[in-house]
Backbone as numpy.savetxt, mean C-alpha at the origin, in Angstrom:
# Nx Ny Nz CAx CAy CAz Cx Cy Cz
-22.56 -22.47 2.27 -23.42 -21.28 2.27 -22.53 -20.05 2.27
-23.03 -18.97 1.70 -22.14 -17.81 1.57 -22.88 -16.52 1.82
-22.08 -15.55 2.14 -22.59 -14.19 2.32 -21.82 -13.29 1.38
-22.49 -12.68 0.44 -21.79 -11.80 -0.49 -21.60 -10.44 0.16
-20.39 -9.91 0.01 -20.10 -8.60 0.56 -19.05 -7.91 -0.27
-19.40 -7.45 -1.44 -18.42 -6.89 -2.35 -18.24 -5.39 -2.18
-18.95 -4.78 -1.25 -18.81 -3.35 -1.08 -17.74 -3.04 -0.04
-16.68 -2.38 -0.46 -15.63 -2.01 0.47 -16.06 -0.77 1.22
-15.81 -0.70 2.54 -16.31 0.39 3.33 -15.51 1.68 3.23
-14.66 1.84 2.22 -13.85 3.05 2.13 -14.02 3.70 0.77
-13.61 4.95 0.68 -13.69 5.68 -0.57 -12.40 5.46 -1.36
-12.45 5.64 -2.64 -11.29 5.38 -3.49 -10.23 6.46 -3.41
-10.56 7.66 -2.92 -9.57 8.73 -2.76 -9.21 9.43 -4.06
-10.12 9.40 -5.04 -9.78 10.00 -6.33 -9.55 11.51 -6.24
-10.39 12.21 -5.48 -10.22 13.67 -5.36 -8.88 14.01 -4.72
-8.53 13.29 -3.65 -7.27 13.54 -2.97 -6.08 13.26 -3.88
-6.17 12.19 -4.67 -5.09 11.85 -5.59 -4.91 12.93 -6.66
-6.01 13.50 -7.14 -5.92 14.55 -8.15 -5.21 15.79 -7.60
-5.55 16.18 -6.37 -4.90 17.34 -5.76 -3.41 17.09 -5.59
-3.06 15.90 -5.05 -1.66 15.57 -4.83 -0.89 15.51 -6.14
-1.52 14.98 -7.20 -0.86 14.88 -8.50 -0.55 16.27 -9.06
-1.49 17.20 -8.95 -1.29 18.56 -9.45 -0.12 19.23 -8.73
-0.10 19.13 -7.40 0.97 19.75 -6.61 2.32 19.12 -6.95
2.35 17.80 -7.09 3.60 17.09 -7.36 4.20 17.47 -8.70
3.36 17.55 -9.72 3.86 17.92 -11.05 4.44 19.33 -11.04
3.76 20.25 -10.36 4.24 21.64 -10.31 5.63 21.72 -9.67
5.80 21.07 -8.52 7.09 21.14 -7.82 8.16 20.34 -8.57
7.78 19.26 -9.21 8.73 18.46 -9.98 9.39 19.31 -11.07
8.59 20.10 -11.78 9.11 20.95 -12.84 10.08 21.98 -12.26
9.69 22.58 -11.12 10.56 23.57 -10.47 11.89 22.93 -10.06
11.84 21.73 -9.50 13.07 21.07 -9.03 13.97 20.66 -10.19
13.40 20.19 -11.28 14.23 19.85 -12.43 14.98 21.08 -12.95
14.26 22.18 -13.09 14.88 23.41 -13.59 15.93 23.91 -12.61
15.59 23.92 -11.31 16.54 24.39 -10.31 17.75 23.47 -10.20
17.54 22.15 -10.34 18.65 21.21 -10.30 19.62 21.46 -11.44
19.09 21.77 -12.60 19.94 22.07 -13.76 20.69 23.38 -13.56
20.00 24.41 -13.04 20.63 25.70 -12.83 21.67 25.68 -11.71
21.39 24.92 -10.65 22.29 24.92 -9.49 23.36 23.84 -9.57
23.18 22.85 -10.45 24.13 21.75 -10.54 23.98 20.74 -9.42
22.85 20.76 -8.72 22.64 19.89 -7.56 22.08 18.52 -7.97
22.86 17.47 -7.67 22.39 16.12 -7.92 21.25 15.77 -6.96
21.33 16.29 -5.73 20.28 16.01 -4.74 18.93 16.54 -5.22
18.94 17.74 -5.83 17.70 18.28 -6.37 17.20 17.44 -7.55
18.14 17.01 -8.40 17.76 16.13 -9.50 17.18 14.82 -8.97
17.81 14.30 -7.91 17.32 13.06 -7.32 15.92 13.25 -6.76
15.72 14.38 -6.08 14.40 14.66 -5.51 13.38 14.88 -6.63
13.82 15.54 -7.71 12.92 15.75 -8.85 12.62 14.42 -9.53
13.64 13.54 -9.61 13.41 12.22 -10.18 12.44 11.41 -9.34
12.58 11.56 -8.01 11.64 10.90 -7.11 10.24 11.45 -7.33
10.14 12.77 -7.54 8.83 13.36 -7.78 8.25 12.93 -9.12
9.12 12.69 -10.10 8.64 12.17 -11.38 8.02 10.79 -11.16
8.72 9.96 -10.36 8.16 8.65 -10.03 6.85 8.81 -9.26
6.82 9.80 -8.36 5.60 10.06 -7.60 4.45 10.46 -8.51
4.76 11.37 -9.47 3.71 11.84 -10.39 3.17 10.67 -11.21
4.08 9.81 -11.69 3.63 8.63 -12.44 2.81 7.71 -11.56
3.31 7.53 -10.32 2.60 6.65 -9.38 1.22 7.20 -9.05
1.14 8.52 -8.84 -0.14 9.14 -8.52 -1.11 9.03 -9.70
-0.58 9.25 -10.91 -1.43 9.13 -12.10 -1.93 7.69 -12.25
-1.02 6.73 -12.03 -1.40 5.31 -12.10 -2.40 4.97 -10.99
-2.15 5.53 -9.81 -3.05 5.29 -8.69 -4.44 5.86 -8.96
-4.48 7.04 -9.58 -5.75 7.67 -9.91 -6.51 6.81 -10.92
-5.79 6.30 -11.92 -6.42 5.42 -12.90 -6.91 4.14 -12.23
-6.08 3.58 -11.33 -6.45 2.35 -10.64 -7.67 2.56 -9.77
-7.73 3.71 -9.07 -8.88 4.00 -8.22 -10.16 4.12 -9.05
-10.02 4.68 -10.25 -11.18 4.83 -11.13 -11.66 3.47 -11.64
-10.72 2.65 -12.13 -11.12 1.37 -12.71 -11.57 0.39 -11.63
-11.03 0.52 -10.40 -11.43 -0.38 -9.32 -12.88 -0.15 -8.91
-13.42 1.03 -9.23 -14.81 1.33 -8.88 -15.81 0.73 -9.87
-15.31 0.14 -10.95 -16.21 -0.47 -11.93 -16.87 -1.71 -11.33
-18.11 -1.98 -11.71 -18.82 -3.13 -11.12 -18.26 -4.47 -11.60
-18.58 -5.51 -10.84 -18.17 -6.86 -11.20 -18.91 -7.30 -12.46
-18.29 -8.22 -13.19 -18.89 -8.78 -14.41 -18.85 -10.31 -14.31
-19.56 -11.02 -15.20 -19.49 -12.49 -15.18 -18.07 -13.01 -15.35
-17.24 -12.24 -16.06 -15.86 -12.66 -16.25 -14.93 -12.20 -15.16
-15.29 -11.12 -14.45 -14.50 -10.57 -13.34 -15.41 -10.54 -12.12
-15.55 -11.70 -11.47 -16.55 -11.83 -10.41 -16.24 -10.98 -9.18
-14.97 -10.62 -8.97 -14.61 -9.73 -7.87 -14.50 -8.28 -8.34
-14.83 -8.02 -9.60 -14.67 -6.68 -10.13 -13.20 -6.40 -10.43
-12.80 -5.14 -10.28 -11.44 -4.73 -10.63 -10.67 -4.23 -9.41
-11.03 -4.73 -8.23 -10.39 -4.28 -7.01 -8.88 -4.48 -7.03
-8.44 -5.61 -7.59 -7.02 -5.93 -7.55 -6.16 -4.96 -8.38
-6.80 -4.15 -9.23 -6.04 -3.15 -9.98 -5.29 -2.22 -9.03
-5.92 -1.92 -7.90 -5.26 -1.07 -6.91 -3.98 -1.71 -6.38
-4.02 -3.01 -6.15 -2.85 -3.71 -5.63 -1.75 -3.77 -6.68
-2.14 -3.98 -7.93 -1.15 -3.97 -9.02 -0.49 -2.60 -9.13
-1.27 -1.54 -8.96 -0.72 -0.19 -9.01 0.28 0.02 -7.86
-0.09 -0.45 -6.67 0.81 -0.31 -5.52 2.12 -1.06 -5.77
2.04 -2.27 -6.34 3.24 -3.05 -6.65 4.09 -2.33 -7.69
3.45 -1.79 -8.72 4.19 -1.06 -9.75 4.88 0.16 -9.16
4.21 0.85 -8.23 4.81 2.00 -7.56 6.08 1.59 -6.82
6.00 0.48 -6.10 7.15 0.02 -5.33 8.33 -0.33 -6.23
8.07 -1.03 -7.33 9.14 -1.41 -8.26 9.76 -0.16 -8.90
8.91 0.81 -9.29 9.40 2.05 -9.90 10.32 2.79 -8.93
9.96 2.80 -7.66 10.79 3.48 -6.66 12.16 2.82 -6.53
12.20 1.49 -6.61 13.49 0.80 -6.53 14.37 1.15 -7.73
13.79 1.30 -8.91 14.56 1.71 -10.08 15.13 3.12 -9.90
14.33 3.99 -9.29 14.81 5.34 -9.00 15.98 5.30 -8.03
15.90 4.43 -7.03 16.98 4.30 -6.04 18.28 3.90 -6.72
18.21 2.94 -7.63 19.42 2.49 -8.34 20.05 3.64 -9.11
19.20 4.41 -9.80 19.71 5.55 -10.58 20.36 6.58 -9.66
19.72 6.88 -8.54 20.26 7.86 -7.60 21.63 7.42 -7.07
21.74 6.15 -6.67 22.99 5.66 -6.09 24.13 5.69 -7.11
23.84 5.31 -8.35 24.88 5.33 -9.39 25.37 6.75 -9.62
24.45 7.69 -9.75 24.83 9.08 -9.99 25.55 9.68 -8.79
25.12 9.34 -7.58 25.77 9.86 -6.38 27.20 9.36 -6.28
27.43 8.09 -6.59 28.78 7.54 -6.54 29.69 8.25 -7.56
29.15 8.49 -8.75 29.93 9.21 -9.77 30.26 10.62 -9.29
29.31 11.27 -8.64 29.53 12.64 -8.16 30.56 12.67 -7.03
30.59 11.64 -6.20 31.60 11.57 -5.13 33.01 11.43 -5.72
33.11 10.71 -6.84 34.42 10.54 -7.48 34.85 11.81 -8.21
33.89 12.53 -8.76 34.19 13.76 -9.50 33.30 14.89 -8.99
33.69 15.55 -7.90 32.88 16.63 -7.31 32.62 17.75 -8.32
31.46 18.36 -8.22 31.09 19.46 -9.10 30.54 20.61 -8.27
30.72 21.86 -8.73 30.21 23.01 -7.98 28.68 23.00 -7.92
28.16 23.41 -6.77 26.72 23.41 -6.54 26.30 24.74 -5.92
25.18 25.31 -6.40 24.64 26.55 -5.82 23.78 26.20 -4.62
24.38 26.26 -3.44 23.69 25.82 -2.23 22.46 26.64 -1.88
22.50 27.96 -2.12 21.37 28.83 -1.77 20.13 28.48 -2.57
20.27 28.35 -3.89 19.14 28.00 -4.74 18.62 26.61 -4.39
19.56 25.73 -4.10 19.22 24.36 -3.72 18.32 24.35 -2.49
18.67 25.15 -1.47 17.89 25.22 -0.24 16.51 25.79 -0.48
16.45 26.87 -1.25 15.18 27.55 -1.49 14.16 26.62 -2.16
14.61 25.94 -3.20 13.70 25.04 -3.93 13.31 23.85 -3.06
14.26 23.37 -2.24 13.95 22.23 -1.36 12.89 22.61 -0.33
12.93 23.84 0.16 11.91 24.30 1.11 10.53 24.31 0.45
10.47 24.78 -0.80 9.21 24.76 -1.55 8.71 23.32 -1.71
9.64 22.41 -2.05 9.27 21.00 -2.20 8.77 20.40 -0.90
9.42 20.76 0.21 9.02 20.23 1.52 7.59 20.66 1.86
7.31 21.95 1.69 5.97 22.46 2.01 4.92 21.79 1.14
5.21 21.65 -0.15 4.26 21.03 -1.07 4.00 19.57 -0.70
5.06 18.84 -0.36 4.89 17.43 0.02 4.09 17.29 1.30
4.31 18.18 2.25 3.54 18.12 3.49 2.06 18.39 3.23
1.78 19.33 2.33 0.39 19.61 1.98 -0.24 18.39 1.29
0.50 17.79 0.35 -0.01 16.59 -0.34 -0.24 15.45 0.64
0.69 15.27 1.58 0.53 14.22 2.59 -0.69 14.45 3.45
-0.94 15.71 3.78 -2.11 16.04 4.60 -3.40 15.75 3.83
-3.40 16.03 2.52 -4.58 15.78 1.69 -4.87 14.28 1.62
-3.81 13.46 1.55 -3.98 12.01 1.37 -4.12 11.25 2.69
-3.96 11.94 3.83 -3.83 11.25 5.12 -5.04 10.37 5.44
-6.25 10.83 5.14 -7.45 10.07 5.49 -7.71 8.95 4.49
-7.60 9.25 3.21 -7.90 8.25 2.17 -6.94 7.08 2.21
-5.72 7.26 2.72 -4.73 6.19 2.70 -5.09 5.02 3.61
-5.91 5.28 4.64 -6.24 4.21 5.59 -7.15 3.16 4.97
-7.81 3.48 3.87 -8.74 2.53 3.25 -8.27 1.95 1.94
-7.03 2.28 1.51 -6.56 1.78 0.22 -5.05 1.65 0.22
-4.54 0.46 -0.08 -3.10 0.27 -0.19 -2.56 1.07 -1.36
-3.37 1.23 -2.38 -3.01 2.04 -3.54 -2.73 3.48 -3.11
-3.65 4.09 -2.37 -3.47 5.47 -1.91 -2.36 5.54 -0.87
-2.22 4.51 -0.06 -1.15 4.52 0.93 0.21 4.51 0.24
0.30 3.78 -0.89 1.54 3.80 -1.65 1.87 5.20 -2.13
0.86 5.91 -2.61 1.06 7.29 -3.05 1.47 8.17 -1.87
0.83 7.96 -0.71 1.16 8.74 0.49 2.60 8.48 0.94
3.03 7.22 0.89 4.41 6.89 1.26 5.40 7.58 0.33
5.08 7.61 -0.96 5.95 8.30 -1.91 6.08 9.77 -1.55
4.96 10.39 -1.27 4.94 11.82 -0.96 5.72 12.12 0.32
5.52 11.30 1.35 6.19 11.55 2.62 7.68 11.26 2.55
8.08 10.26 1.77 9.51 10.02 1.60 10.14 11.17 0.82
9.37 11.78 -0.09 9.81 12.99 -0.77 10.05 14.12 0.23
9.14 14.24 1.21 9.28 15.29 2.22 10.57 15.10 3.01
10.86 13.86 3.40 12.11 13.58 4.11 13.31 13.87 3.22
13.17 13.54 1.94 14.24 13.85 1.00 14.50 15.34 0.89
13.43 16.13 0.91 13.58 17.59 0.84 14.32 18.12 2.05
14.08 17.51 3.21 14.82 17.92 4.42 16.31 17.66 4.23
16.64 16.50 3.65 18.04 16.19 3.38 18.67 17.18 2.41
17.92 17.59 1.39 18.43 18.56 0.42 18.66 19.92 1.09
17.75 20.30 1.98 17.91 21.58 2.70 19.19 21.57 3.53
19.42 20.47 4.25 20.63 20.37 5.08 21.88 20.40 4.20
21.85 19.65 3.08 23.00 19.62 2.18 23.26 21.01 1.58
22.19 21.71 1.22 22.35 23.05 0.66 22.99 24.00 1.66
22.59 23.88 2.93 23.17 24.74 3.97 24.67 24.43 4.16
25.02 23.15 4.16 26.43 22.77 4.32 27.28 23.27 3.15
26.71 23.23 1.96 27.44 23.72 0.78 27.60 25.23 0.83
26.52 25.93 1.17 26.57 27.39 1.19 27.47 27.93 2.30
27.39 27.33 3.49 28.12 27.84 4.65 29.55 27.30 4.75
29.78 26.06 4.30 31.09 25.43 4.50 31.74 24.95 3.20
31.04 25.08 2.08 31.62 24.68 0.80 31.83 23.18 0.66
31.11 22.39 1.44 31.27 20.93 1.42 30.39 20.34 0.33
30.90 20.26 -0.90 30.11 19.80 -2.04 29.74 18.31 -1.95
30.49 17.55 -1.15 30.16 16.12 -1.01 28.80 15.92 -0.34
28.32 16.97 0.34 27.01 16.86 1.00 25.90 16.60 -0.02
26.09 17.07 -1.25 25.07 16.89 -2.28 24.86 15.42 -2.65
25.91 14.67 -3.07 25.69 13.25 -3.37 25.36 12.42 -2.13
25.88 12.81 -0.95 25.55 12.08 0.27 24.07 12.22 0.57
23.53 13.44 0.41 22.09 13.65 0.61 21.29 12.82 -0.38
21.81 12.68 -1.60 21.13 11.87 -2.61 21.04 10.42 -2.17
22.12 9.91 -1.59 22.13 8.52 -1.12 21.17 8.32 0.04
21.11 9.30 0.94 20.18 9.21 2.06 18.74 9.18 1.55
18.45 10.02 0.56 17.13 10.01 -0.06 16.84 8.63 -0.63
17.85 8.03 -1.26 17.69 6.70 -1.84 17.34 5.65 -0.80
17.98 5.74 0.38 17.69 4.78 1.46 16.23 4.93 1.92
15.81 6.17 2.10 14.43 6.41 2.54 13.43 5.85 1.53
13.71 6.08 0.26 12.82 5.57 -0.78 12.79 4.04 -0.75
13.98 3.43 -0.62 14.08 1.97 -0.67 13.31 1.30 0.45
13.39 1.86 1.66 12.69 1.27 2.81 11.18 1.27 2.57
10.65 2.41 2.16 9.21 2.51 1.91 8.78 1.62 0.75
9.61 1.58 -0.30 9.28 0.77 -1.47 9.24 -0.71 -1.12
10.18 -1.17 -0.29 10.21 -2.59 0.08 8.96 -2.98 0.86
8.54 -2.13 1.80 7.33 -2.39 2.57 6.12 -2.49 1.65
6.04 -1.59 0.70 4.91 -1.57 -0.23 4.91 -2.82 -1.12
6.08 -3.20 -1.63 6.17 -4.38 -2.49 5.79 -5.64 -1.71
6.30 -5.76 -0.48 6.05 -6.95 0.33 4.56 -7.11 0.61
3.88 -6.03 0.97 2.45 -6.10 1.27 1.64 -6.38 0.01
2.04 -5.79 -1.11 1.31 -6.02 -2.36 1.43 -7.46 -2.81
2.65 -8.00 -2.74 2.87 -9.39 -3.16 2.10 -10.35 -2.26
2.04 -10.06 -0.96 1.30 -10.93 -0.05 -0.18 -11.00 -0.44
-0.75 -9.86 -0.83 -2.15 -9.84 -1.25 -2.33 -10.60 -2.57
-1.42 -10.39 -3.53 -1.54 -11.06 -4.82 -1.35 -12.57 -4.69
-0.56 -13.00 -3.69 -0.39 -14.43 -3.44 -1.49 -14.98 -2.54
-2.45 -14.12 -2.19 -3.58 -14.48 -1.35 -3.12 -15.02 0.01
-2.09 -14.35 0.55 -1.65 -14.67 1.90 -2.65 -14.14 2.92
-2.58 -14.68 4.13 -3.49 -14.22 5.18 -3.19 -12.76 5.52
-4.22 -11.95 5.77 -4.00 -10.55 6.16 -3.11 -10.46 7.40
-2.21 -9.50 7.42 -1.25 -9.39 8.51 -1.89 -9.18 9.87
-3.08 -8.57 9.91 -3.71 -8.27 11.20 -4.62 -9.40 11.69
-4.70 -10.49 10.94 -5.57 -11.61 11.32 -4.75 -12.90 11.48
-5.12 -13.70 12.49 -4.50 -15.01 12.70 -5.57 -16.09 12.63
-5.34 -17.09 11.78 -6.33 -18.14 11.60 -6.69 -18.84 12.91
-5.72 -19.17 13.80 -6.10 -19.80 15.07 -7.07 -18.95 15.90
-6.87 -17.62 15.89 -7.77 -16.74 16.64 -9.18 -16.77 16.05
-9.27 -16.75 14.73 -10.58 -16.76 14.06 -11.29 -18.09 14.33
-10.56 -19.19 14.23 -11.16 -20.50 14.46 -11.66 -20.64 15.90
-10.84 -20.17 16.85 -11.24 -20.26 18.25 -12.51 -19.46 18.52
-12.61 -18.26 17.92 -13.80 -17.44 18.11 -15.03 -18.11 17.49
-14.86 -18.72 16.33 -15.99 -19.38 15.67 -16.49 -20.57 16.49
-15.60 -21.25 17.17 -16.00 -22.41 17.98 -16.87 -22.02 19.17
-16.84 -20.73 19.55 -17.64 -20.29 20.70 -19.10 -20.05 20.33
-19.43 -20.05 19.05 -20.81 -19.82 18.62 -21.64 -21.06 18.96
-22.76 -20.89 19.66 -23.60 -22.03 20.02 -24.00 -22.84 18.79
-23.86 -24.17 18.89 -24.23 -25.04 17.79 -23.06 -25.45 16.92
-21.90 -24.76 17.07 -20.72 -25.10 16.28 -19.92 -26.18 17.02
-19.68 -27.30 16.35 -18.91 -28.39 16.96 -17.43 -28.25 16.64
-17.09 -27.94 15.39 -15.70 -27.83 14.97 -15.60 -26.98 13.71
-14.41 -26.44 13.49 -14.13 -25.63 12.29 -12.85 -26.17 11.66
-12.85 -26.31 10.33 -11.63 -26.80 9.67 -11.56 -26.26 8.24
-10.40 -26.49 7.63 -10.17 -26.07 6.23 -10.47 -24.58 6.05
-9.93 -23.76 6.95 -10.19 -22.32 6.94 -9.14 -21.60 6.08
-9.59 -20.66 5.26 -8.68 -19.87 4.42 -9.03 -18.38 4.57
-7.99 -17.56 4.71 -8.16 -16.11 4.82 -7.32 -15.44 3.73
-7.87 -14.43 3.07 -7.10 -13.68 2.09 -7.70 -12.29 1.95
-6.97 -11.42 1.25 -7.41 -10.04 1.03 -7.70 -9.83 -0.45
-8.88 -9.35 -0.76 -9.23 -9.03 -2.14 -8.59 -7.71 -2.54
-8.77 -6.70 -1.69 -8.08 -5.42 -1.81 -8.11 -4.79 -0.43
-7.44 -3.67 -0.26 -7.36 -3.06 1.06 -8.74 -2.81 1.65
-8.96 -3.27 2.87 -10.24 -3.06 3.53 -11.30 -4.07 3.16
-10.93 -5.10 2.38 -11.90 -6.11 1.97 -11.27 -7.49 2.12
-11.35 -8.04 3.34 -10.83 -9.37 3.62 -11.91 -10.42 3.36
-11.49 -11.61 2.97 -12.43 -12.69 2.65 -12.01 -13.96 3.37
-12.97 -14.86 3.56 -12.71 -16.11 4.26 -13.61 -17.21 3.74
-13.07 -18.42 3.70 -13.87 -19.61 3.40 -13.50 -20.68 4.40
-14.44 -21.60 4.64 -14.15 -22.65 5.59 -15.29 -23.63 5.75
-15.03 -24.71 6.45 -16.03 -25.74 6.75 -16.36 -25.68 8.23
-17.64 -25.74 8.54 -18.11 -25.69 9.93 -18.96 -26.92 10.21
-18.56 -27.71 11.20 -19.34 -28.87 11.61 -20.32 -28.42 12.68
-21.62 -28.66 12.46 -22.65 -28.18 13.38 -23.32 -29.35 14.10
-23.83 -29.05 15.31 -24.50 -30.07 16.11 -25.88 -30.41 15.54
-26.61 -29.36 15.10 -27.99 -29.55 14.65 -28.17 -28.83 13.31
-28.30 -29.60 12.23 -28.41 -28.99 10.91 -29.69 -28.16 10.78
-30.68 -28.44 11.62 -31.92 -27.68 11.57 -31.73 -26.22 11.98
-30.63 -25.94 12.67 -30.35 -24.57 13.10 -29.32 -23.89 12.20
-29.14 -24.41 11.01 -28.08 -23.92 10.11 -28.18 -22.42 9.84
-29.38 -21.95 9.55 -29.54 -20.52 9.25 -29.16 -19.66 10.44
-29.61 -20.05 11.63 -29.28 -19.29 12.84 -27.77 -19.29 13.09
-27.15 -20.46 12.96 -25.70 -20.58 13.20 -24.92 -19.74 12.18
-25.33 -19.82 10.92 -24.65 -19.07 9.88 -24.74 -17.56 10.13
-25.92 -17.09 10.52 -26.09 -15.67 10.81 -25.21 -15.22 11.96
-25.12 -16.06 13.00 -24.28 -15.72 14.15 -22.79 -15.70 13.78
-22.41 -16.67 12.97 -21.01 -16.72 12.53 -20.65 -15.48 11.70
-21.50 -15.12 10.77 -21.23 -13.95 9.93 -21.19 -12.67 10.75
-22.08 -12.55 11.73 -22.08 -11.37 12.59 -20.78 -11.31 13.40
-20.35 -12.44 13.93 -19.10 -12.50 14.69 -17.91 -12.11 13.83
-17.81 -12.70 12.66 -16.67 -12.44 11.78 -16.61 -10.99 11.32
-17.78 -10.40 11.08 -17.83 -9.01 10.64 -17.49 -8.04 11.77
-18.09 -8.25 12.94 -17.93 -7.32 14.04 -16.57 -7.42 14.71
-16.08 -8.65 14.93 -14.82 -8.81 15.67 -13.59 -8.74 14.76
-13.70 -9.26 13.53 -12.52 -9.35 12.67 -12.61 -8.50 11.40
-13.76 -7.89 11.15 -13.90 -7.06 9.96 -13.96 -7.84 8.67
-14.34 -9.13 8.74 -14.44 -9.97 7.53 -15.88 -9.92 7.03
-16.09 -9.25 5.90 -17.45 -9.05 5.40 -17.83 -10.04 4.31
-16.83 -10.67 3.69 -17.12 -11.61 2.60 -16.74 -13.01 3.06
-17.72 -13.86 3.28 -17.46 -15.21 3.78 -18.15 -16.26 2.91
-17.52 -17.41 2.82 -18.12 -18.58 2.18 -17.94 -19.74 3.15
-19.03 -20.14 3.80 -18.97 -21.17 4.82 -19.81 -22.38 4.41
-19.23 -23.55 4.51 -19.95 -24.79 4.24 -20.27 -25.45 5.57
-21.57 -25.58 5.87 -21.99 -26.20 7.12 -22.20 -27.70 6.91
-21.62 -28.49 7.82 -21.68 -29.94 7.70 -22.29 -30.53 8.97
-23.29 -31.42 8.86 -23.86 -32.07 10.05 -22.81 -32.95 10.72
-22.80 -32.92 12.03 -21.82 -33.71 12.77 -21.98 -35.20 12.47
-23.22 -35.66 12.35 -23.47 -37.08 12.09 -22.87 -37.51 10.76
-22.99 -36.64 9.76 -22.47 -36.96 8.43 -20.95 -37.09 8.47
-20.31 -36.17 9.20 -18.85 -36.21 9.30 -18.39 -37.47 10.02
-19.13 -37.84 11.10 -18.77 -39.03 11.86 -18.92 -40.30 11.00
-19.98 -40.33 10.17 -20.20 -41.48 9.30 -19.08 -41.59 8.26
-18.68 -40.46 7.72 -17.60 -40.46 6.73 -16.30 -40.92 7.36
-16.06 -40.45 8.61 -14.85 -40.85 9.30 -14.83 -42.34 9.57
-15.98 -42.92 9.97 -16.08 -44.34 10.24 -15.88 -45.15 8.96
-16.45 -44.68 7.86 -16.30 -45.39 6.58 -14.85 -45.40 6.15
-14.18 -44.27 6.38 -12.78 -44.17 5.99 -11.92 -45.13 6.79
-12.23 -45.24 8.09 -11.46 -46.16 8.92 -11.72 -47.62 8.53
-13.00 -47.88 8.09 -13.31 -49.24 7.69 -12.60 -49.65 6.42
């Protein structure tokens, strides 16, 4: 028996993504121009990160739009997983950016180049303020979508990167330490890599239909056994369709098959209220039938 629950309780965050995308593109253009004028690799790295962010936000916006399309006979779960694919693509793109940053930073350490620290600082401050505004816009929508959370992580890692560029610009302007520029680039790369790895790991777990990180099968089974009329629970599976939409299937051995509807309703209420599992597929089995099958097997 099953309970259909294809409605995710969160919004797709399309409006927030549009605002963040507009702000990101504007600052990205400024940073590219300023990086070229000042000779700052750190600004180029931050601008490159923003280019990845802009692409990720655009992809996320498309994913949020297509994920809202209804299910079809050929796509019985709809297009929810598009969001997870977008999050995975964002994570991989960030890792490619990290490789590029590290290669360029190493080359710059071997062959130092003059950098305009004052211009570098000014543009980095603009980037920091813009990223903080974008992060604030996305803060609520990210809790209901891994796709939007990926965009939020990109934006916030950009903000941390801007702080590094500001510090590097000050060191160059006040002390003439040009090595601060490629070092800041490497630090930005580390920040990006950490966030990207977390995003990739969570996305892959969902695509492999691993159990949600906040749920433990033994805990769910133990809770289900407390429902009156339930004798045993087995063959339980937990997975995530998309962020905020966990699913479960399993077999439940019941004492009295005549109370199946009552037991099923209680189980679904328990799973929804205590564990947030709204989509369930439960097969109820009479205890007598299971015992007979077990005896036949032994014979």
